[in-house]
N, C-alpha and C positions, 0 to 999 in steps of 0.2 A: 714200372713204378705206378702208373695210373691204374693198371688193372689190380695191383696189390692194394691200392687205396680203395678201390671199389669193393674188393673182396673183404677187406677188414671192416669196412663200414657195415656190410651185411652181417659179419660175425658179431659186431657190436650191437646188433638189433636195430640199426638205423634202416628203415624200410626204403631202400633205394632200389630202383629197377634198372635193367639194362637200357631201356629207352631213355631214361634220365641221364645215364652215363653217356650214351651216344649224343644226346643234346649237348652235354658239356663238351664233348669232343668236337661237335660241330661249331660251338661257340669259339673254341680254340682255333679251329680251322679258319673261321671268318675273322679272326684277329680282333675280337671285340675288346680285348684287354692287351696290355703291353707284355703280358706273360711273365711278369715278376711274380715271385712267390706271394707277395702281398695281394696283388690283383687276383691271382689264381685262387687264393683262399676265399675271397668274397664271391667270386664267380661260381666256384664249386659249391659253396654253401647255398647260394641262391638256387642253383640247379638241382641239388640233391636233397636238401632238407625241406620237408613240407610242413613240419610241425615244430614250434618253438621248443617243445620239451626235449627234442633230440639234438638241440644245438650243442649241449655240453658233450654228449657222446661224440658228435662230429668233431668238436675241437680236440678231444682226446686222441681220436684216430688220426686226425690231420697232423697233430704234433708228433705222434709216434712214427708215422710214415715219412714225413718230411723233416724229421729231426736233424738239425745240423746243416740243412741246405739253405743257401741264400740265393741260389740261381736255379731256375727251372730249365736246365740243359736238356735238350732232346736226346743228348748222348746217353742219358741215364736209362733210356729204353734198352731192354736186353732181349736176347733171343729167347723165344718161348717155344717149348716143344709142341709140335702140331697136334699130338694126341691130347695134350692138356687143353689146347684151344678148342678142340673138337668137343671135349667133355663140357667145357664152359658154355659153348654155344648150345649144346643140347639142354643144359640146365636153365639158361637165361633167355634164349631167343624164343619168340612167339612162333606159333605154327606157320603164320604167314611169312615170317622171316626165314624159317627153315625151308619153306617151299621155294623162296627166292634163291637160296643157296643150291637147292637141288636143281633149279632151272639152269644153273651154270655148269651142271655136271657133277654136283656133289662136293663135299668138303675137300676130298683129295684133289679134285680138279682145281678148286680154288687155291689150294696151297701151291700147286704147280704153277698156276698163273702168277701167284704172288712172287714165287722165286724168280720166274722169268722177268717180271717187272722190276724186281730189285736189281737183277743183273743189268738190265737196260739202263736203269737210273745211274748205277755206278759207272757204266761205260760213258754215259753222257757227262757225268761229273769229271771223269778223267780226261775227256776230250775238250770240254768247254772250260774246265777249271772252276766252274760253279754251276749251280742248278739253274736251268732256264725255266721258262714258263711251264714246260712239260713236266718239270720236276715238282711243281707245286700243285697238288691235286685240289680240285674244288670240292664242295661239300658232297657231291654225288659220287666221288671216286672211292673205290674200295681199297685203295692202296695209299701208301705214304704216311708220313708222321702225322698228317692232319686229316687223313681220309676219314670220311663218315659215310657209312653204308651198312646195311644189314650184314653184308658179307665182308665188311672191311676189317683189315688187320693193320695195326700200327707198326711202322718200320722206324727204327731209331736212325737219327742222322749223326754224322760224325762231328758236326759243329753246332754248338748252342748259339742262340742269338737273343737271349733274354737278359734282362737286367737283374739287379739285386734289390732286395727289399727287407724291411723290418719283419720279423716273424710275429705277425700280429696274433696268431692263434695262441701264443703263449700268454697273452693278456687274459684269456679265459673270461671275457666279459659276461658270458652267460653261464658261468659255472654253477649257478643255483637253479638251473632250469631242468635238470634231470628229473624224470618223473617219479623218483622215490625220495627226493630230498624235501625238507620243510620249505614252506613257501615264504615269499616276501610279498609286499603289497602289489608290486607290478605283476608278479607271477600269478597271484590270485585273480587279478583282473582278467588276465588271459584265459584262465580256466572258467571263470564265471561267465564269460562272454558266450560260452556254449549254451547257456540257458537264456534263449532269446526268442521272442515272438514279435516280429516286426509288423507294425500297422501304421497307417497314415491317418491320424486323427488330429483334430484341433484346427487352429487358424491356418489359412492358406498363406504361406510365407516362403515357399521354396520354388525356384524355377523348374518347370517340367520341360526339360530340353527336348525329349522325344516328341511330345505333343506340340511344342512350339515349332519345331522343324516341320512336322507333318501339316500343321495348320497353316503355316506360312506358304508351304508348297502348294496347298490346295486353294488358298484364297488369293495368292498373288501379292500379298502384303504382309508386313510383320504382324504375326498373331501370337502374342505372348500368353502362355498358359502357366498358371501357378498351381501348386499342390501343397498339402500339409507336409510337414517334416516327418520323416520316418522315425518312429519311436519304439522302444522296447516295451511291450504291453505286459510283460510278466510281472506279477505281484507276489511279494515274498513276505512271510512272517518268520522272523529270526529270533530264536530263543537262545540266550547265552548263559551258560553255567558260570557262576562267579563265586570266588572265595574258596577256602580250603585247599584241596589238592590242585585246583585250577590256577592257583597263584603262580605256579611254575610255567604256565602256558600263557601268561598275560601278553607277552610280545606278539605271539602268532595270532592270538585272538584279536588284538588291536589292529593288526594288519588285515585280517579277514574282515573285520567290521568296517574299516576304512575303505577297502576295495568294494565291499557290498554296497555301501552308501553311494559310491560313485557309479556302479554298474546298474543298480536297480533303483530307478527313480521312484517307484511305488513300493516302498518297503517299510514295514513296521517292526520294531524290535522290543524285546522284553528280557528281563533278567530273571533267573531262578537259581536255586542252590541245590545241587545234586540231582534232584528229581522234580518233575512238575507236580505241584499241589494246587490247593484252592486259590492261591494268590501269586501274583508276580509283581514286578516293579520296573520303573523306567529310570530311576535315579538311585544309584547305590548309596549315596550319602543320606537318602531319605527312605531307605528300604523298609524300615519298621513303621514309619509314620504315613507313608503314601503308597500303600499297596493297592493293586488293582485286582478285581475279581476275575479269576481265570474263566469261570463260566460265561461271564459277559463277553470276554475277548473271543472265546470259541464261537459265539453266536453273533459276533459283530461283523466278521469278514466272510465273504463268499467262499464256497467250498473249493473254488478253482485256485485259491491262493496256494503257493508252494511253501511248505513249512520246512525250515532247516533248524535242527538243534545242534548246538556246539557245546560239547562237554566231554570229560574223560570217563563219565559213567562209573567212577571209582567211589564206592561207598559201601556201607553195610547192606546186604541183601534185604534186611528188614525195612530199610528206608523206601524200598520199592514195593514190598509185598504186604506190609502190615499197617493198619491205622496206628497213629502215634509213633511211627518209625522215624519221623524226621528228627534230626539232631538240633533243630532250631525252635520248633514249636510243636504243639499237639495238632496233628493232622487228623481230621475226622475220618477221612477216606484214604486208602492206600494210594501211593503214587501210581501204581499200575492201573488203577481205576481211571485216573485222569489221563494217562497216556492212551488207554483204550478209547476214551471219549474223543480225544483229539483225532485219533486215527480213524474213528468212525465218521467224523465230520469232513475232514480234508482228504482229498484223493491222493495227494503226493506228499509224503513225509520222509525225510532222510535225517540221519544223525552223523555228524562229523566228529571224529574222535582224535584229539591231538596226541594221544598215547600211541606209541608204535604198535602196529598190528601184531607183531610177534609176541607181545606181552599180554594180549587180550585173554588168552586161555587161562592165565594165572589169576584173574580177577572174576569171581562168580557174578558180580553185579553187572559187569560188561556183557556177559552172556545173556543175562536176564533182560537188560535194556535192548540188546540187539534183537532179541525175540519179540519184544513189545513193538518194535518199529518194523516188523516183518522182514528181518535180516537186511534191512537197508541202512546198515552202519558202515561208514567208510573212513579210512585213515585220512588225516589232514595232511596229505601230500598232493602234489599236482595230479598224479595218477588217480588218487582217491577222490579228489575234488571233481575231476572230469567225469569219473564214473557216477558220482552223485548227481551232477548236473544232467547227465544223460538219463538217469533214472527219473529225475523231475520233469524231463522233457517228454516223457512217454505220454 
């Protein structure tokens, strides 16, 4: 059952390794949980999932493998063909672990020793009526239901000793964390955190524990050392397309804006419609009365600012390529000219598109805008946002 769980996680593209699986088995061996299905869910999730975007995939596999079970009975372990185990070991074990198996005399020798140990344990159970200390392997034993070792094989027991639990995986608390779904504010924050550059600047207001301990040890008396708080130094310019076809994406844009305001303390934002022209604005209610000169903005901020455009890039190609192409006003210069100017000033520019990527090829203006930003257009999903943040971090 547990090996099936591990295999199905890998088939679902959850990047779990054999070492992580063995750590999970070691935790079971050391009885860090009561071994209810509830506790095993949280333990296995902690041991096997390294990225929040895989939590939904993990929940699906867990629900499929343990569907209908309310008890983690060790009796659910089944006999596994030795040839299958050998192939599994060749696929997942490291060269060092394979060498340790060879040191025992090879895989066949291991299986013979396993069979002999199984017979001895059954004889002890028949004689004593229950398993004694010798029947409970420690973390270094290669045998037993709880054995953990590079050469270890799990043996099912006849009796289970676990309790019942609510099937918490059915709650699917993280069902929106798959890397291809649309984002929520919390999920966006998780993805945006990948764009960080930590520095310690400003007033000294945080205890430096390491220096305090070192100074106290050296001087023989309490030597308190303080340091500035660690802050994210990344600066961001956010340009948001508003109106028209973007009305259907208002919710996700609001969530993105809210998350960005939280994650980036040094962020400036501006609105535009369809394409960047000679003016932008800060307040949509005053968009016609209080416009800001794009040229001034491009020369106001240092070139190390990270620029993020958010828009569906869905418009007439003329709005990008020709003067006067704007549907709202007469633009003296084509939108492409302004996009080129911006790209020539700022080193890192990305475009986040809320339209599903599979539809991009059907809209010529999306292809044009993608070309203008150097092919750095990404879908507004967790996976797309993480790729965009990785691009900006280069």
